[in-house]
All heavy atoms as a GROMACS GRO file, in nm:
protein
  627
    1GLY      N    1   8.679  11.907  11.053
    1GLY     CA    2   8.538  11.948  11.044
    1GLY      C    3   8.483  11.950  11.181
    1GLY      O    4   8.530  11.882  11.274
    2SER      N    5   8.372  12.018  11.191
    2SER     CA    6   8.298  12.025  11.324
    2SER      C    7   8.202  11.909  11.326
    2SER      O    8   8.174  11.841  11.232
    2SER     CB    9   8.231  12.163  11.340
    2SER     OG   10   8.139  12.178  11.235
    3ASP      N   11   8.133  11.908  11.444
    3ASP     CA   12   8.041  11.779  11.466
    3ASP      C   13   7.931  11.782  11.376
    3ASP      O   14   7.873  11.683  11.342
    3ASP     CB   15   7.999  11.785  11.607
    3ASP     CG   16   7.939  11.911  11.665
    3ASP    OD1   17   7.948  12.024  11.591
    3ASP    OD2   18   7.871  11.900  11.776
    4GLY      N   19   7.879  11.895  11.317
    4GLY     CA   20   7.771  11.903  11.222
    4GLY      C   21   7.806  11.822  11.094
    4GLY      O   22   7.722  11.757  11.033
    5LEU      N   23   7.938  11.818  11.061
    5LEU     CA   24   7.973  11.739  10.946
    5LEU      C   25   7.970  11.583  10.984
    5LEU      O   26   7.922  11.501  10.912
    5LEU     CB   27   8.117  11.774  10.904
    5LEU     CG   28   8.182  11.687  10.794
    5LEU    CD1   29   8.098  11.711  10.662
    5LEU    CD2   30   8.326  11.724  10.775
    6TRP      N   31   8.028  11.554  11.105
    6TRP     CA   32   8.048  11.420  11.137
    6TRP      C   33   7.915  11.356  11.173
    6TRP      O   34   7.903  11.230  11.199
    6TRP     CB   35   8.153  11.402  11.255
    6TRP     CG   36   8.273  11.460  11.212
    6TRP    CD1   37   8.353  11.566  11.280
    6TRP    CD2   38   8.349  11.444  11.092
    6TRP    NE1   39   8.462  11.601  11.225
    6TRP    CE2   40   8.474  11.532  11.100
    6TRP    CE3   41   8.343  11.358  10.977
    6TRP    CZ2   42   8.568  11.530  10.999
    6TRP    CZ3   43   8.433  11.364  10.884
    6TRP    CH2   44   8.548  11.442  10.892
    7ASP      N   45   7.822  11.435  11.216
    7ASP     CA   46   7.681  11.380  11.243
    7ASP      C   47   7.621  11.313  11.115
    7ASP      O   48   7.536  11.216  11.128
    7ASP     CB   49   7.586  11.492  11.280
    7ASP     CG   50   7.610  11.551  11.421
    7ASP    OD1   51   7.686  11.480  11.500
    7ASP    OD2   52   7.562  11.653  11.448
    8VAL      N   53   7.646  11.352  10.995
    8VAL     CA   54   7.592  11.298  10.879
    8VAL      C   55   7.698  11.234  10.780
    8VAL      O   56   7.648  11.168  10.685
    8VAL     CB   57   7.513  11.408  10.801
    8VAL    CG1   58   7.390  11.449  10.889
    8VAL    CG2   59   7.599  11.517  10.758
    9MET      N   60   7.822  11.244  10.807
    9MET     CA   61   7.924  11.186  10.709
    9MET      C   62   8.035  11.127  10.797
    9MET      O   63   8.084  11.188  10.897
    9MET     CB   64   7.982  11.287  10.621
    9MET     CG   65   7.881  11.351  10.523
    9MET     SD   66   7.957  11.483  10.416
    9MET     CE   67   8.029  11.364  10.286
   10SER      N   68   8.079  11.007  10.763
   10SER     CA   69   8.197  10.946  10.825
   10SER      C   70   8.317  11.007  10.760
   10SER      O   71   8.306  11.072  10.658
   10SER     CB   72   8.189  10.796  10.807
   10SER     OG   73   8.205  10.762  10.674
   11SER      N   74   8.440  10.984  10.810
   11SER     CA   75   8.571  11.026  10.753
   11SER      C   76   8.575  10.971  10.610
   11SER      O   77   8.619  11.035  10.521
   11SER     CB   78   8.669  11.002  10.839
   11SER     OG   79   8.690  10.870  10.866
   12GLN      N   80   8.538  10.839  10.589
   12GLN     CA   81   8.553  10.774  10.470
   12GLN      C   82   8.444  10.834  10.376
   12GLN      O   83   8.473  10.845  10.247
   12GLN     CB   84   8.523  10.627  10.468
   12GLN     CG   85   8.542  10.552  10.353
   12GLN     CD   86   8.683  10.580  10.287
   12GLN    OE1   87   8.784  10.550  10.365
   12GLN    NE2   88   8.701  10.619  10.176
   13ASP      N   89   8.332  10.874  10.418
   13ASP     CA   90   8.237  10.946  10.334
   13ASP      C   91   8.292  11.076  10.264
   13ASP      O   92   8.278  11.108  10.152
   13ASP     CB   93   8.097  10.980  10.404
   13ASP     CG   94   8.018  10.858  10.446
   13ASP    OD1   95   8.028  10.759  10.370
   13ASP    OD2   96   7.942  10.874  10.532
   14VAL      N   97   8.353  11.149  10.357
   14VAL     CA   98   8.424  11.273  10.315
   14VAL      C   99   8.529  11.244  10.215
   14VAL      O  100   8.540  11.315  10.104
   14VAL     CB  101   8.470  11.351  10.439
   14VAL    CG1  102   8.552  11.483  10.378
   14VAL    CG2  103   8.360  11.399  10.522
   15VAL      N  104   8.612  11.154  10.240
   15VAL     CA  105   8.725  11.110  10.147
   15VAL      C  106   8.661  11.067  10.019
   15VAL      O  107   8.710  11.119   9.911
   15VAL     CB  108   8.815  11.001  10.207
   15VAL    CG1  109   8.906  10.947  10.107
   15VAL    CG2  110   8.897  11.052  10.331
   16SER      N  111   8.565  10.991  10.018
   16SER     CA  112   8.504  10.941   9.887
   16SER      C  113   8.433  11.049   9.816
   16SER      O  114   8.450  11.062   9.695
   16SER     CB  115   8.398  10.829   9.926
   16SER     OG  116   8.464  10.717   9.983
   17PHE      N  117   8.368  11.146   9.895
   17PHE     CA  118   8.311  11.257   9.821
   17PHE      C  119   8.417  11.354   9.754
   17PHE      O  120   8.396  11.389   9.642
   17PHE     CB  121   8.230  11.338   9.934
   17PHE     CG  122   8.164  11.474   9.874
   17PHE    CD1  123   8.043  11.455   9.821
   17PHE    CD2  124   8.230  11.587   9.889
   17PHE    CE1  125   7.981  11.567   9.767
   17PHE    CE2  126   8.166  11.702   9.837
   17PHE     CZ  127   8.044  11.695   9.779
   18VAL      N  128   8.525  11.371   9.815
   18VAL     CA  129   8.630  11.459   9.769
   18VAL      C  130   8.686  11.393   9.639
   18VAL      O  131   8.709  11.451   9.548
   18VAL     CB  132   8.738  11.493   9.878
   18VAL    CG1  133   8.861  11.556   9.811
   18VAL    CG2  134   8.670  11.589   9.982
   19HIS      N  135   8.720  11.262   9.662
   19HIS     CA  136   8.773  11.188   9.540
   19HIS      C  137   8.682  11.185   9.428
   19HIS      O  138   8.726  11.198   9.305
   19HIS     CB  139   8.822  11.050   9.581
   19HIS     CG  140   8.945  11.038   9.661
   19HIS    ND1  141   8.992  10.919   9.711
   19HIS    CD2  142   9.032  11.134   9.694
   19HIS    CE1  143   9.105  10.945   9.773
   19HIS    NE2  144   9.137  11.072   9.757
   20SER      N  145   8.555  11.175   9.450
   20SER     CA  146   8.456  11.161   9.335
   20SER      C  147   8.453  11.301   9.264
   20SER      O  148   8.442  11.304   9.146
   20SER     CB  149   8.321  11.124   9.386
   20SER     OG  150   8.261  11.226   9.454
   21LYS      N  151   8.462  11.415   9.346
   21LYS     CA  152   8.458  11.542   9.277
   21LYS      C  153   8.578  11.567   9.197
   21LYS      O  154   8.585  11.607   9.088
   21LYS     CB  155   8.448  11.656   9.391
   21LYS     CG  156   8.314  11.656   9.456
   21LYS     CD  157   8.203  11.697   9.357
   21LYS     CE  158   8.064  11.697   9.433
   21LYS     NZ  159   7.952  11.715   9.336
   22LEU      N  160   8.696  11.527   9.249
   22LEU     CA  161   8.825  11.544   9.178
   22LEU      C  162   8.837  11.460   9.059
   22LEU      O  163   8.876  11.496   8.948
   22LEU     CB  164   8.940  11.514   9.276
   22LEU     CG  165   8.966  11.625   9.383
   22LEU    CD1  166   9.080  11.570   9.478
   22LEU    CD2  167   9.001  11.755   9.329
   23ASN      N  168   8.782  11.339   9.070
   23ASN     CA  169   8.775  11.250   8.951
   23ASN      C  170   8.685  11.286   8.834
   23ASN      O  171   8.708  11.269   8.728
   23ASN     CB  172   8.746  11.103   9.000
   23ASN     CG  173   8.848  11.037   9.077
   23ASN    OD1  174   8.981  11.074   9.067
   23ASN    ND2  175   8.832  10.946   9.166
   24THR      N  176   8.575  11.354   8.885
   24THR     CA  177   8.480  11.403   8.784
   24THR      C  178   8.550  11.513   8.698
   24THR      O  179   8.538  11.507   8.579
   24THR     CB  180   8.354  11.464   8.848
   24THR    OG1  181   8.283  11.358   8.920
   24THR    CG2  182   8.264  11.529   8.756
   25ILE      N  183   8.615  11.601   8.757
   25ILE     CA  184   8.686  11.704   8.680
   25ILE      C  185   8.800  11.639   8.597
   25ILE      O  186   8.812  11.680   8.480
   25ILE     CB  187   8.753  11.816   8.778
   25ILE    CG1  188   8.652  11.901   8.842
   25ILE    CG2  189   8.862  11.892   8.703
   25ILE    CD1  190   8.576  11.974   8.733
   26GLN      N  191   8.876  11.546   8.650
   26GLN     CA  192   8.992  11.491   8.576
   26GLN      C  193   8.942  11.400   8.462
   26GLN      O  194   9.013  11.386   8.368
   26GLN     CB  195   9.073  11.406   8.674
   26GLN     CG  196   9.152  11.501   8.768
   26GLN     CD  197   9.230  11.436   8.870
   26GLN    OE1  198   9.210  11.312   8.898
   26GLN    NE2  199   9.311  11.508   8.938
   27SER      N  200   8.816  11.342   8.472
   27SER     CA  201   8.773  11.258   8.358
   27SER      C  202   8.696  11.342   8.252
   27SER      O  203   8.672  11.278   8.147
   27SER     CB  204   8.683  11.143   8.417
   27SER     OG  205   8.568  11.200   8.475
   28LYS      N  206   8.656  11.455   8.274
   28LYS     CA  207   8.595  11.528   8.176
   28LYS      C  208   8.686  11.584   8.063
   28LYS      O  209   8.795  11.628   8.094
   28LYS     CB  210   8.519  11.654   8.236
   28LYS     CG  211   8.396  11.621   8.308
   28LYS     CD  212   8.317  11.734   8.367
   28LYS     CE  213   8.197  11.700   8.428
   28LYS     NZ  214   8.119  11.814   8.482
   29ASN      N  215   8.636  11.574   7.940
   29ASN     CA  216   8.701  11.623   7.822
   29ASN      C  217   8.846  11.566   7.814
   29ASN      O  218   8.936  11.632   7.763
   29ASN     CB  219   8.717  11.783   7.830
   29ASN     CG  220   8.586  11.839   7.841
   29ASN    OD1  221   8.484  11.802   7.765
   29ASN    ND2  222   8.566  11.946   7.917
   30VAL      N  223   8.861  11.445   7.855
   30VAL     CA  224   8.994  11.394   7.841
   30VAL      C  225   8.992  11.271   7.741
   30VAL      O  226   8.955  11.164   7.770
   30VAL     CB  227   9.050  11.332   7.983
   30VAL    CG1  228   9.184  11.263   7.971
   30VAL    CG2  229   9.046  11.436   8.079
   31ASP      N  230   9.029  11.309   7.614
   31ASP     CA  231   9.038  11.213   7.518
   31ASP      C  232   9.180  11.161   7.491
   31ASP      O  233   9.211  11.055   7.456
   31ASP     CB  234   8.971  11.259   7.383
   31ASP     CG  235   8.826  11.276   7.401
   31ASP    OD1  236   8.762  11.204   7.464
   31ASP    OD2  237   8.784  11.391   7.342
   32ASP      N  238   9.269  11.258   7.507
   32ASP     CA  239   9.415  11.228   7.487
   32ASP      C  240   9.502  11.298   7.594
   32ASP      O  241   9.530  11.419   7.594
   32ASP     CB  242   9.463  11.290   7.349
   32ASP     CG  243   9.604  11.254   7.318
   32ASP    OD1  244   9.659  11.176   7.390
   32ASP    OD2  245   9.648  11.301   7.210
   33LYS      N  246   9.522  11.224   7.698
   33LYS     CA  247   9.592  11.281   7.815
   33LYS      C  248   9.733  11.324   7.784
   33LYS      O  249   9.803  11.385   7.860
   33LYS     CB  250   9.600  11.171   7.931
   33LYS     CG  251   9.464  11.160   7.994
   33LYS     CD  252   9.466  11.067   8.116
   33LYS     CE  253   9.336  11.055   8.182
   33LYS     NZ  254   9.338  10.972   8.305
   34ALA      N  255   9.784  11.282   7.667
   34ALA     CA  256   9.920  11.321   7.633
   34ALA      C  257   9.931  11.463   7.589
   34ALA      O  258  10.040  11.523   7.597
   34ALA     CB  259   9.977  11.222   7.517
   35GLU      N  260   9.809  11.536   7.563
   35GLU     CA  261   9.820  11.663   7.521
   35GLU      C  262   9.859  11.754   7.639
   35GLU      O  263   9.786  11.758   7.737
   35GLU     CB  264   9.684  11.711   7.463
   35GLU     CG  265   9.655  11.644   7.329
   35GLU     CD  266   9.525  11.708   7.273
   35GLU    OE1  267   9.487  11.819   7.291
   35GLU    OE2  268   9.451  11.616   7.219
   36VAL      N  269   9.960  11.832   7.628
   36VAL     CA  270  10.014  11.917   7.731
   36VAL      C  271   9.904  12.024   7.772
   36VAL      O  272   9.890  12.054   7.888
   36VAL     CB  273  10.151  11.984   7.704
   36VAL    CG1  274  10.191  12.074   7.813
   36VAL    CG2  275  10.258  11.870   7.683
   37GLU      N  276   9.853  12.087   7.668
   37GLU     CA  277   9.755  12.190   7.698
   37GLU      C  278   9.630  12.139   7.774
   37GLU      O  279   9.587  12.212   7.860
   37GLU     CB  280   9.708  12.250   7.566
   37GLU     CG  281   9.821  12.329   7.487
   37GLU     CD  282   9.776  12.375   7.350
   37GLU    OE1  283   9.660  12.352   7.312
   37GLU    OE2  284   9.876  12.425   7.277
   38LEU      N  285   9.585  12.022   7.734
   38LEU     CA  286   9.470  11.968   7.801
   38LEU      C  287   9.502  11.932   7.941
   38LEU      O  288   9.421  11.959   8.034
   38LEU     CB  289   9.426  11.840   7.725
   38LEU     CG  290   9.296  11.774   7.783
   38LEU    CD1  291   9.183  11.878   7.795
   38LEU    CD2  292   9.267  11.657   7.694
   39SER      N  293   9.626  11.884   7.965
   39SER     CA  294   9.674  11.852   8.096
   39SER      C  295   9.673  11.976   8.187
   39SER      O  296   9.636  11.972   8.303
   39SER     CB  297   9.810  11.779   8.091
   39SER     OG  298   9.856  11.760   8.228
   40SER      N  299   9.723  12.086   8.133
   40SER     CA  300   9.727  12.213   8.201
   40SER      C  301   9.586  12.254   8.235
   40SER      O  302   9.558  12.303   8.351
   40SER     CB  303   9.806  12.318   8.122
   40SER     OG  304   9.936  12.285   8.108
   41LEU      N  305   9.495  12.244   8.149
   41LEU     CA  306   9.352  12.281   8.169
   41LEU      C  307   9.298  12.196   8.288
   41LEU      O  308   9.226  12.255   8.369
   41LEU     CB  309   9.279  12.268   8.041
   41LEU     CG  310   9.127  12.296   8.060
   41LEU    CD1  311   9.105  12.450   8.082
   41LEU    CD2  312   9.054  12.265   7.920
   42ILE      N  313   9.320  12.070   8.282
   42ILE     CA  314   9.265  11.989   8.381
   42ILE      C  315   9.328  12.022   8.514
   42ILE      O  316   9.262  12.023   8.615
   42ILE     CB  317   9.293  11.832   8.354
   42ILE    CG1  318   9.208  11.790   8.225
   42ILE    CG2  319   9.274  11.742   8.478
   42ILE    CD1  320   9.248  11.668   8.171
   43GLU      N  321   9.459  12.046   8.525
   43GLU     CA  322   9.518  12.089   8.654
   43GLU      C  323   9.461  12.210   8.710
   43GLU      O  324   9.448  12.234   8.820
   43GLU     CB  325   9.670  12.100   8.631
   43GLU     CG  326   9.749  11.967   8.616
   43GLU     CD  327   9.887  11.985   8.592
   43GLU    OE1  328   9.950  12.095   8.623
   43GLU    OE2  329   9.953  11.880   8.541
   44GLY      N  330   9.430  12.309   8.612
   44GLY     CA  331   9.377  12.430   8.655
   44GLY      C  332   9.231  12.416   8.719
   44GLY      O  333   9.191  12.479   8.818
   45LYS      N  334   9.154  12.333   8.651
   45LYS     CA  335   9.020  12.306   8.701
   45LYS      C  336   9.031  12.235   8.839
   45LYS      O  337   8.952  12.266   8.938
   45LYS     CB  338   8.944  12.217   8.602
   45LYS     CG  339   8.899  12.286   8.473
   45LYS     CD  340   8.809  12.208   8.390
   45LYS     CE  341   8.761  12.285   8.270
   45LYS     NZ  342   8.682  12.191   8.178
   46SER      N  343   9.131  12.142   8.849
   46SER     CA  344   9.146  12.070   8.978
   46SER      C  345   9.181  12.168   9.083
   46SER      O  346   9.125  12.163   9.196
   46SER     CB  347   9.254  11.964   8.970
   46SER     OG  348   9.205  11.853   8.883
   47ALA      N  349   9.270  12.265   9.049
   47ALA     CA  350   9.317  12.370   9.154
   47ALA      C  351   9.192  12.448   9.193
   47ALA      O  352   9.174  12.475   9.315
   47ALA     CB  353   9.428  12.448   9.103
   48ALA      N  354   9.117  12.490   9.097
   48ALA     CA  355   8.996  12.570   9.133
   48ALA      C  356   8.901  12.488   9.221
   48ALA      O  357   8.841  12.550   9.310
   48ALA     CB  358   8.922  12.627   9.008
   49LEU      N  359   8.883  12.361   9.184
   49LEU     CA  360   8.798  12.280   9.258
   49LEU      C  361   8.847  12.261   9.403
   49LEU      O  362   8.767  12.260   9.499
   49LEU     CB  363   8.774  12.137   9.192
   49LEU     CG  364   8.678  12.048   9.263
   49LEU    CD1  365   8.543  12.099   9.266
   49LEU    CD2  366   8.674  11.915   9.189
   50LYS      N  367   8.971  12.240   9.420
   50LYS     CA  368   9.033  12.224   9.557
   50LYS      C  369   9.003  12.350   9.633
   50LYS      O  370   8.974  12.335   9.757
   50LYS     CB  371   9.174  12.203   9.544
   50LYS     CG  372   9.220  12.064   9.497
   50LYS     CD  373   9.362  12.046   9.486
   50LYS     CE  374   9.401  11.906   9.448
   50LYS     NZ  375   9.549  11.895   9.441
   51ILE      N  376   9.002  12.469   9.579
   51ILE     CA  377   8.982  12.592   9.652
   51ILE      C  378   8.834  12.594   9.713
   51ILE      O  379   8.803  12.634   9.816
   51ILE     CB  380   8.998  12.718   9.567
   51ILE    CG1  381   9.149  12.727   9.537
   51ILE    CG2  382   8.944  12.841   9.627
   51ILE    CD1  383   9.195  12.832   9.426
   52GLU      N  384   8.740  12.541   9.630
   52GLU     CA  385   8.601  12.542   9.658
   52GLU      C  386   8.559  12.412   9.742
   52GLU      O  387   8.446  12.397   9.783
   52GLU     CB  388   8.512  12.556   9.545
   52GLU     CG  389   8.531  12.682   9.479
   52GLU     CD  390   8.491  12.798   9.559
   52GLU    OE1  391   8.391  12.780   9.629
   52GLU    OE2  392   8.564  12.897   9.553
   53MET      N  393   8.650  12.313   9.766
   53MET     CA  394   8.611  12.184   9.812
   53MET      C  395   8.545  12.194   9.953
   53MET      O  396   8.452  12.118   9.980
   53MET     CB  397   8.725  12.087   9.812
   53MET     CG  398   8.687  11.939   9.842
   53MET     SD  399   8.580  11.869   9.714
   53MET     CE  400   8.693  11.849   9.588
   54ALA      N  401   8.605  12.265  10.045
   54ALA     CA  402   8.545  12.277  10.179
   54ALA      C  403   8.397  12.322  10.163
   54ALA      O  404   8.305  12.274  10.240
   54ALA     CB  405   8.623  12.380  10.261
   55SER      N  406   8.366  12.420  10.075
   55SER     CA  407   8.229  12.466  10.068
   55SER      C  408   8.153  12.352  10.006
   55SER      O  409   8.026  12.337  10.049
   55SER     CB  410   8.226  12.580   9.962
   55SER     OG  411   8.288  12.681  10.026
   56LEU      N  412   8.200  12.275   9.909
   56LEU     CA  413   8.115  12.163   9.864
   56LEU      C  414   8.092  12.048   9.961
   56LEU      O  415   7.978  11.993   9.976
   56LEU     CB  416   8.188  12.100   9.739
   56LEU     CG  417   8.209  12.185   9.618
   56LEU    CD1  418   8.298  12.115   9.515
   56LEU    CD2  419   8.069  12.223   9.555
   57VAL      N  420   8.189  12.028  10.047
   57VAL     CA  421   8.169  11.926  10.154
   57VAL      C  422   8.061  11.984  10.252
   57VAL      O  423   7.977  11.906  10.295
   57VAL     CB  424   8.296  11.896  10.228
   57VAL    CG1  425   8.272  11.811  10.355
   57VAL    CG2  426   8.400  11.825  10.130
   58THR      N  427   8.068  12.113  10.292
   58THR     CA  428   7.965  12.172  10.375
   58THR      C  429   7.830  12.163  10.316
   58THR      O  430   7.740  12.118  10.390
   58THR     CB  431   8.004  12.318  10.404
   58THR    OG1  432   8.137  12.322  10.465
   58THR    CG2  433   7.904  12.382  10.488
   59ALA      N  434   7.826  12.196  10.191
   59ALA     CA  435   7.689  12.180  10.130
   59ALA      C  436   7.638  12.039  10.125
   59ALA      O  437   7.511  12.019  10.146
   59ALA     CB  438   7.704  12.229   9.984
   60GLU      N  439   7.720  11.949  10.105
   60GLU     CA  440   7.679  11.822  10.107
   60GLU      C  441   7.631  11.758  10.256
   60GLU      O  442   7.537  11.701  10.266
   60GLU     CB  443   7.797  11.714  10.065
   60GLU     CG  444   7.766  11.566  10.064
   60GLU     CD  445   7.656  11.527   9.972
   60GLU    OE1  446   7.624  11.611   9.879
   60GLU    OE2  447   7.608  11.413   9.981
   61ALA      N  448   7.696  11.811  10.354
   61ALA     CA  449   7.652  11.784  10.490
   61ALA      C  450   7.506  11.845  10.517
   61ALA      O  451   7.432  11.787  10.573
   61ALA     CB  452   7.752  11.842  10.593
   62LEU      N  453   7.487  11.968  10.468
   62LEU     CA  454   7.357  12.033  10.484
   62LEU      C  455   7.252  11.960  10.392
   62LEU      O  456   7.151  11.935  10.449
   62LEU     CB  457   7.370  12.174  10.429
   62LEU     CG  458   7.456  12.272  10.522
   62LEU    CD1  459   7.474  12.398  10.459
   62LEU    CD2  460   7.395  12.283  10.660
   63ARG      N  461   7.290  11.909  10.277
   63ARG     CA  462   7.196  11.838  10.198
   63ARG      C  463   7.160  11.706  10.267
   63ARG      O  464   7.041  11.660  10.254
   63ARG     CB  465   7.266  11.806  10.060
   63ARG     CG  466   7.174  11.745   9.954
   63ARG     CD  467   7.241  11.690   9.839
   63ARG     NE  468   7.321  11.566   9.865
   63ARG     CZ  469   7.276  11.447   9.878
   63ARG    NH1  470   7.142  11.428   9.877
   63ARG    NH2  471   7.350  11.346   9.908
   64ARG      N  472   7.254  11.655  10.333
   64ARG     CA  473   7.229  11.521  10.404
   64ARG      C  474   7.148  11.539  10.542
   64ARG      O  475   7.115  11.454  10.616
   64ARG     CB  476   7.351  11.438  10.442
   64ARG     CG  477   7.428  11.397  10.315
   64ARG     CD  478   7.555  11.314  10.343
   64ARG     NE  479   7.615  11.275  10.231
   64ARG     CZ  480   7.694  11.162  10.231
   64ARG    NH1  481   7.711  11.088  10.334
   64ARG    NH2  482   7.751  11.125  10.115
   65GLY      N  483   7.121  11.669  10.567
   65GLY     CA  484   7.027  11.698  10.677
   65GLY      C  485   7.088  11.723  10.811
   65GLY      O  486   7.014  11.710  10.921
   66THR      N  487   7.211  11.769  10.817
   66THR     CA  488   7.272  11.800  10.950
   66THR      C  489   7.189  11.914  11.012
   66THR      O  490   7.147  12.003  10.950
   66THR     CB  491   7.412  11.836  10.940
   66THR    OG1  492   7.468  11.852  11.076
   66THR    CG2  493   7.442  11.970  10.864
   67THR      N  494   7.181  11.912  11.144
   67THR     CA  495   7.106  12.016  11.218
   67THR      C  496   7.198  12.096  11.305
   67THR      O  497   7.156  12.183  11.379
   67THR     CB  498   6.995  11.957  11.292
   67THR    OG1  499   7.043  11.860  11.385
   67THR    CG2  500   6.889  11.897  11.207
   68ASP      N  501   7.336  12.065  11.295
   68ASP     CA  502   7.424  12.133  11.383
   68ASP      C  503   7.515  12.222  11.291
   68ASP      O  504   7.500  12.216  11.167
   68ASP     CB  505   7.515  12.020  11.452
   68ASP     CG  506   7.579  12.070  11.577
   68ASP    OD1  507   7.579  12.200  11.598
   68ASP    OD2  508   7.620  11.983  11.660
   69ASN      N  509   7.593  12.313  11.350
   69ASN     CA  510   7.683  12.399  11.277
   69ASN      C  511   7.786  12.302  11.203
   69ASN      O  512   7.832  12.198  11.254
   69ASN     CB  513   7.744  12.504  11.369
   69ASN     CG  514   7.836  12.436  11.482
   69ASN    OD1  515   7.806  12.327  11.525
   69ASN    ND2  516   7.936  12.506  11.512
   70VAL      N  517   7.823  12.353  11.088
   70VAL     CA  518   7.923  12.281  11.004
   70VAL      C  519   8.035  12.373  10.966
   70VAL      O  520   8.016  12.483  10.918
   70VAL     CB  521   7.853  12.229  10.874
   70VAL    CG1  522   7.954  12.151  10.802
   70VAL    CG2  523   7.731  12.147  10.914
   71THR      N  524   8.160  12.328  11.009
   71THR     CA  525   8.270  12.400  10.971
   71THR      C  526   8.364  12.298  10.904
   71THR      O  527   8.392  12.187  10.959
   71THR     CB  528   8.346  12.465  11.089
   71THR    OG1  529   8.266  12.555  11.152
   71THR    CG2  530   8.472  12.527  11.039
   72VAL      N  531   8.423  12.329  10.783
   72VAL     CA  532   8.512  12.234  10.720
   72VAL      C  533   8.630  12.303  10.670
   72VAL      O  534   8.630  12.411  10.610
   72VAL     CB  535   8.451  12.177  10.589
   72VAL    CG1  536   8.536  12.078  10.516
   72VAL    CG2  537   8.318  12.100  10.630
   73VAL      N  538   8.760  12.242  10.709
   73VAL     CA  539   8.883  12.306  10.660
   73VAL      C  540   8.956  12.193  10.596
   73VAL      O  541   8.967  12.085  10.658
   73VAL     CB  542   8.961  12.359  10.770
   73VAL    CG1  543   9.103  12.396  10.732
   73VAL    CG2  544   8.896  12.466  10.845
   74ILE      N  545   9.005  12.206  10.482
   74ILE     CA  546   9.081  12.102  10.410
   74ILE      C  547   9.218  12.141  10.386
   74ILE      O  548   9.246  12.251  10.335
   74ILE     CB  549   9.013  12.061  10.272
   74ILE    CG1  550   8.874  12.010  10.303
   74ILE    CG2  551   9.095  11.964  10.190
   74ILE    CD1  552   8.796  11.973  10.170
   75ILE      N  553   9.314  12.068  10.420
   75ILE     CA  554   9.454  12.092  10.399
   75ILE      C  555   9.501  11.990  10.297
   75ILE      O  556   9.504  11.879  10.305
   75ILE     CB  557   9.534  12.073  10.532
   75ILE    CG1  558   9.476  12.174  10.634
   75ILE    CG2  559   9.681  12.089  10.512
   75ILE    CD1  560   9.538  12.145  10.785
   76TRP      N  561   9.551  12.054  10.185
   76TRP     CA  562   9.606  11.974  10.082
   76TRP      C  563   9.763  11.961  10.097
   76TRP      O  564   9.822  12.050  10.106
   76TRP     CB  565   9.578  12.040   9.946
   76TRP     CG  566   9.424  12.067   9.916
   76TRP    CD1  567   9.360  12.172   9.945
   76TRP    CD2  568   9.336  11.964   9.866
   76TRP    NE1  569   9.225  12.157   9.906
   76TRP    CE2  570   9.203  12.029   9.872
   76TRP    CE3  571   9.352  11.834   9.835
   76TRP    CZ2  572   9.094  11.964   9.821
   76TRP    CZ3  573   9.236  11.761   9.788
   76TRP    CH2  574   9.106  11.828   9.782
   77LEU      N  575   9.794  11.838  10.093
   77LEU     CA  576   9.948  11.808  10.104
   77LEU      C  577   9.997  11.769   9.972
   77LEU      O  578   9.941  11.693   9.893
   77LEU     CB  579   9.966  11.678  10.198
   77LEU     CG  580   9.905  11.703  10.345
   77LEU    CD1  581   9.915  11.567  10.423
   77LEU    CD2  582   9.963  11.822  10.406
   78LYS      N  583  10.107  11.830   9.938
   78LYS     CA  584  10.177  11.805   9.812
   78LYS      C  585  10.259  11.695   9.822
   78LYS      O  586  10.328  11.666   9.926
   78LYS     CB  587  10.253  11.927   9.778
   78LYS     CG  588  10.301  11.950   9.637
   78LYS     CD  589  10.356  12.084   9.614
   78LYS     CE  590  10.369  12.104   9.467
   78LYS     NZ  591  10.422  12.230   9.437
   79ASP      N  592  10.268  11.608   9.710
   79ASP     CA  593  10.352  11.491   9.710
   79ASP      C  594  10.491  11.545   9.724
   79ASP      O  595  10.545  11.648   9.649
   79ASP     CB  596  10.337  11.415   9.577
   79ASP     CG  597  10.206  11.342   9.577
   79ASP    OD1  598  10.146  11.315   9.683
   79ASP    OD2  599  10.163  11.310   9.459
   80GLY      N  600  10.582  11.471   9.797
   80GLY     CA  601  10.722  11.506   9.801
   80GLY      C  602  10.795  11.454   9.678
   80GLY      O  603  10.738  11.392   9.590
   81PRO      N  604  10.917  11.493   9.669
   81PRO     CA  605  10.995  11.432   9.541
   81PRO      C  606  11.005  11.281   9.547
   81PRO      O  607  11.020  11.224   9.650
   81PRO     CB  608  11.138  11.508   9.568
   81PRO     CG  609  11.150  11.537   9.716
   81PRO     CD  610  11.003  11.561   9.763
   82LYS      N  611  11.016  11.236   9.435
   82LYS     CA  612  11.026  11.092   9.421
   82LYS      C  613  11.176  11.051   9.433
   82LYS      O  614  11.251  11.110   9.379
   82LYS     CB  615  10.966  11.050   9.282
   82LYS     CG  616  10.822  11.086   9.274
   82LYS     CD  617  10.739  10.983   9.213
   82LYS     CE  618  10.602  11.038   9.184
   82LYS     NZ  619  10.504  10.977   9.248
   83MET      N  620  11.202  10.944   9.504
   83MET     CA  621  11.335  10.899   9.518
   83MET      C  622  11.372  10.798   9.430
   83MET      O  623  11.297  10.705   9.384
   83MET     CB  624  11.359  10.854   9.671
   83MET     CG  625  11.324  10.952   9.777
   83MET     SD  626  11.471  11.046   9.791
   83MET     CE  627  11.414  11.144   9.925
   0.00000   0.00000   0.00000
């Protein structure tokens, strides 16, 4: 992120914001996590949210009153194979 982001959010603020957005999607409409179809739907919504996450973080920085330019790039790392 550029300094416009860091003027109004700490790195922990950004991490907490991203986690809260992801958790909101994952907790919606989840009555039976064992259902494969529902799980796929949740994964699809999470994937779509990840695509938009940089824009959401940028909007949050603007909402918090940053007066500098804001650039946000998020790199998603995939979990490696379990040993």
